[in-house]
C-alpha positions in Angstrom: 8.1 -13.9 16.3 7.1 -11.3 13.7 3.6 -9.8 13.6 1.8 -8.8 10.4 -1.6 -7.1 10.7 -3.7 -7.0 7.6 -2.0 -10.3 6.8 -4.8 -11.7 4.6 -4.8 -8.5 2.6 -2.9 -7.6 -0.6 0.3 -6.1 0.8 0.2 -8.0 4.1 0.0 -11.4 2.5 2.8 -10.5 0.0 5.0 -9.5 3.0 4.3 -12.9 4.7 5.5 -14.5 1.4 8.6 -12.4 1.4 9.4 -13.3 5.1 8.8 -17.0 4.3 11.3 -16.8 1.4 13.9 -15.4 3.8 13.4 -18.2 6.3 11.0 -16.6 8.7 8.1 -18.9 9.6 7.3 -17.8 13.2 4.8 -15.2 12.0 1.6 -14.2 13.7 -1.0 -13.2 11.1 -3.6 -10.7 12.2 -6.8 -10.0 10.3 -10.6 -10.5 10.5 -10.5 -13.6 8.3 -14.1 -13.3 7.3 -13.6 -12.9 3.6 -13.0 -16.4 2.0 -11.6 -14.8 -1.2 -9.2 -12.8 0.8 -8.1 -15.8 2.9 -6.8 -17.5 -0.3 -3.9 -15.0 -0.1 -2.6 -17.0 2.9 -2.9 -20.5 1.5 0.4 -22.3 1.3 2.2 -19.8 3.5 3.9 -20.6 6.7 2.9 -18.9 10.0 2.7 -19.9 13.6 -0.6 -18.4 14.7 -3.7 -16.6 13.4 -5.2 -13.9 15.7 -8.4 -12.0 14.9 -7.9 -8.3 14.7 -10.5 -7.7 17.5 -8.5 -9.9 19.8 -5.0 -8.6 18.8 -4.5 -5.8 21.4 -5.3 -8.2 24.3 -3.2 -10.9 22.6 -0.1 -8.6 22.2 -0.3 -7.5 25.8 -0.1 -11.2 26.8 2.6 -12.2 24.2 4.8 -9.2 23.8 7.9 -11.0 25.3 7.9 -13.3 22.4 7.5 -10.6 19.8 10.4 -9.3 17.7 8.8 -6.9 15.3 5.4 -5.5 14.4 4.3 -4.7 10.8 1.0 -2.9 11.2 -0.4 -3.0 7.6 -4.1 -3.6 8.5 -6.5 -0.8 7.6 -9.7 0.1 6.0 -8.5 1.2 2.5 -11.8 1.9 0.6 -11.4 5.5 -0.7 -15.1 5.4 -1.7 -16.2 4.9 1.9 -17.3 8.2 3.5 -18.3 7.0 7.0 -15.6 8.8 9.1 -16.4 6.7 12.2 -15.3 3.6 10.4 -11.9 5.1 9.7 -11.6 6.6 13.1 -12.1 3.2 14.6 -10.0 1.0 12.3 -7.3 3.3 11.0 -6.8 5.9 13.7 -7.7 4.6 17.1 -6.7 1.0 16.5 -3.3 2.2 15.2 -2.9 4.4 18.3 -3.4 1.2 20.5 -0.8 -0.7 18.5 1.7 2.2 18.8 1.1 2.6 22.5 1.7 -1.1 23.1 4.9 -1.0 21.0 6.1 1.9 23.2 5.1 0.1 26.4 6.9 -3.1 25.5 9.8 -1.8 23.5 8.8 -3.2 20.2 9.9 -1.9 16.8 7.0 -0.8 14.5 6.5 -0.3 10.8 3.0 1.0 9.9 1.2 1.7 6.6 0.5 5.3 5.8 -0.5 6.4 2.3 0.2 8.8 -0.5 -3.5 9.7 -0.2 -2.4 12.0 2.6 -0.9 14.4 -0.1 -4.3 15.3 -1.5 -3.9 17.2 -4.8 -0.2 17.7 -4.1 -0.5 21.3 -3.1 2.7 20.9 -1.0 4.4 18.5 -3.3 5.2 14.8 -2.6 8.2 15.1 -0.4 8.1 13.1 2.9 9.1 16.1 5.0 7.6 16.0 8.5 7.2 19.8 8.4 4.4 19.7 5.8 2.3 16.9 7.3 0.2 19.3 9.4 -0.7 21.3 6.2 -1.7 18.4 4.0 -5.3 18.3 2.7 -6.4 14.7 1.9 -9.3 14.3 -0.5 -11.3 11.6 1.3 -11.9 10.2 4.8 -9.4 7.3 4.1 -6.6 9.8 3.4 -7.6 11.9 6.3 -7.4 9.0 8.7 -3.9 8.1 7.5 -2.8 11.7 7.8 -4.4 12.1 11.2 -2.4 9.2 12.5 0.8 10.5 11.0 0.2 13.8 12.7 -0.6 12.1 16.0 2.5 9.9 15.8 4.8 12.9 15.3 3.4 14.7 18.3 4.0 11.8 20.7 6.7 12.3 23.3 6.9 8.5 23.8 7.7 6.6 20.6 8.8 3.1 19.8 12.6 2.8 19.9 12.3 2.3 16.1 9.3 3.2 14.0 8.6 4.0 10.4 5.4 5.1 8.6 5.4 4.2 4.9 3.4 6.3 2.5 2.4 3.8 -0.1 1.8 5.2 -3.6 -0.1 3.3 -6.3 0.8 -0.3 -5.4 0.0 -3.1 -7.8 0.7 -6.8 -8.0 -0.3 -10.3 -7.0 -2.8 -11.1 -4.2 -5.3 -8.3 -5.0 -7.9 -10.6 -6.5 -10.3 -9.9 -3.7 -10.2 -6.1 -3.9 -12.9 -5.5 -6.5 -13.2 -1.9 -7.6 -10.3 -1.0 -5.3 -7.9 -3.2 -7.2 -5.1 -1.7 -9.3 -5.6 -0.4 -12.8 -3.4 -3.2 -14.0 -5.9 -5.8 -12.8 -8.9 -3.8 -14.2 -7.0 -3.5 -17.5 -6.3 -7.2 -17.6 -9.9 -8.1 -17.0 -11.3 -5.6 -19.5 -8.8 -6.7 -22.2 -9.6 -10.3 -21.6 -13.3 -9.8 -21.8 -13.6 -7.0 -24.4 -10.2 -6.7 -26.1 -9.9 -3.0 -25.1 -9.4 -0.8 -22.1 -11.3 2.4 -21.2 -9.5 5.2 -19.3 -10.7 8.4 -17.9 -10.5 11.3 -20.4 -8.5 14.3 -19.2 -10.4 17.4 -18.1 -7.3 19.4 -17.6 -5.8 21.3 -20.5 -2.3 20.5 -19.3 -2.7 16.8 -19.8 -3.8 14.8 -22.9 -6.2 11.9 -22.5 -4.5 9.0 -20.8 -1.5 11.0 -19.9 -2.5 11.7 -16.3 0.6 10.7 -14.2 0.9 8.4 -11.2 3.7 6.8 -9.3 3.0 3.1 -9.8 5.0 0.8 -7.5 5.2 -3.0 -7.7 4.3 -4.8 -4.5 7.6 -6.8 -4.6 9.5 -3.5 -4.2 7.2 -2.6 -1.2 8.1 -5.9 0.5 11.8 -5.4 -0.2 11.6 -2.0 1.7 9.7 -3.6 4.6 12.3 -6.3 4.8 15.1 -3.7 4.8 13.5 -1.9 7.7 13.1 -5.1 9.6 16.9 -5.2 9.8 17.7 -1.5 9.7 15.9 -0.4 12.9 17.2 3.1 13.0 16.4 6.5 11.4 12.8 6.5 12.6 10.6 8.7 10.4 7.8 8.8 7.9 8.9 7.7 4.4 7.5 7.7 0.9 7.3 4.3 -0.8 6.8 4.7 -4.5 8.9 3.9 -7.5 10.1 7.5 -7.6 9.1 7.9 -11.3 5.7 9.1 -12.4 4.2 7.3 -15.5 1.0 7.8 -17.5 -2.0 5.6 -17.3 -1.5 5.1 -21.0 2.0 3.7 -20.3 0.5 1.3 -17.7 -2.2 0.0 -19.9 0.1 -0.3 -22.9 2.5 -2.4 -20.8 -0.5 -4.6 -19.9 -1.4 -5.2 -23.5 2.2 -6.0 -24.3 2.5 -8.5 -21.5 -0.7 -10.2 -22.8 0.7 -10.1 -26.4 -2.3 -8.1 -27.6 -2.4 -5.0 -29.8 -3.2 -1.9 -27.6 -6.7 -0.6 -28.0 -7.5 2.2 -25.6 -10.7 4.3 -25.5 -11.6 7.2 -23.2 -14.7 8.0 -21.1 -15.5 11.1 -19.1 -14.3 11.2 -15.5 -17.4 11.1 -13.3 -18.6 14.6 -12.4 -18.7 13.7 -8.6 -14.9 13.0 -8.5 -13.7 15.3 -11.3 -12.7 18.2 -9.0 -10.8 15.8 -6.7 -9.0 14.0 -9.5 -5.2 13.8 -9.2 -3.3 14.5 -12.5 0.2 13.9 -11.0 1.8 12.0 -8.2 5.4 11.1 -7.8 7.2 10.0 -4.7 10.4 11.8 -3.7 12.5 8.8 -2.7 15.6 10.7 -1.5 14.9 10.2 2.2 14.7 6.4 2.0 17.8 6.2 -0.2 19.6 8.5 2.3 19.4 5.9 5.0 20.9 3.2 2.8 18.2 1.6 0.8 19.9 1.1 -2.6 18.0 -1.7 -4.4 16.7 -0.6 -7.8 12.9 -0.6 -8.2 11.1 -2.5 -10.9 10.5 -0.4 -14.1 6.8 -0.1 -15.0 7.2 -2.5 -17.9 9.1 -5.1 -15.9 6.7 -5.0 -13.0 3.6 -5.2 -15.1 5.1 -7.9 -17.2 5.9 -10.0 -14.2 2.5 -9.5 -12.7 0.6 -10.3 -15.8 2.6 -13.2 -17.1 3.4 -14.9 -13.8 0.3 -14.3 -11.8 -2.8 -12.9 -13.6 -2.6 -15.2 -16.6 -2.4 -18.3 -14.4 -4.4 -16.9 -11.4 -1.4 -17.5 -9.2 -0.7 -16.0 -5.8 2.6 -14.7 -4.4 
């Protein structure tokens, strides 16, 4: 039995799909299941049980003997939420409870961290444990993820195998419910469909031209491949970056979206809002050497291939993965 928390969400539901495609159907999906749009992510998927996130800790204590692996992907991911108490409850303390039960019952654990922990990248983007205490995230979401990473590293008692995955800018199917927190690809697709153009933030940094701010965009199918690899690897416990390893511009991303839609690129620029301008990241890029060093050797989707697959095979037909 494999557990996936956050299973109705974007990355979680895609992982359930990946597991199904590999023949795993004894999956326990954990979420709050209160969002009908979000629940569409699980339609047509095979799983053995649904457990509400509020009941999960008690449930796991009673069912640990049947459990093979825990993917803890559930979290509050809204970077515009500034109520620290929400993140302390859902991202920090809940994750501690999951970790402690995995220790108690000898269960392997993969959990979702985030590239938001890196802040403005003052210490680079290398998944080196020695810099985690120094990192300065830019919002309570990033702080909550870094707080848990710090806590996990300090624990004397750890699951026999564990991995924290610092997701970079993930895009792909099953993010229809995410609203303003959806990827730039989805926002671009909607704007191009409705208005025939896409508006990007203007650069307010003399080192970068408009639209040439850089991010590490990673396709969700690659994220699931890494999770699946770790399901079988079960050694080399650590915190790992999970990006494509190649920074690309927002202009590249949107141009790829236009191309996939067979439209002529029409990009305009608007000022970055003043309230986020001083916290705006102009460059992120995952150093992927650590994951590759433990044997992960699958090539990642190029930006053009990933965006093309997402737009043509999912967005244009409103399909789910």
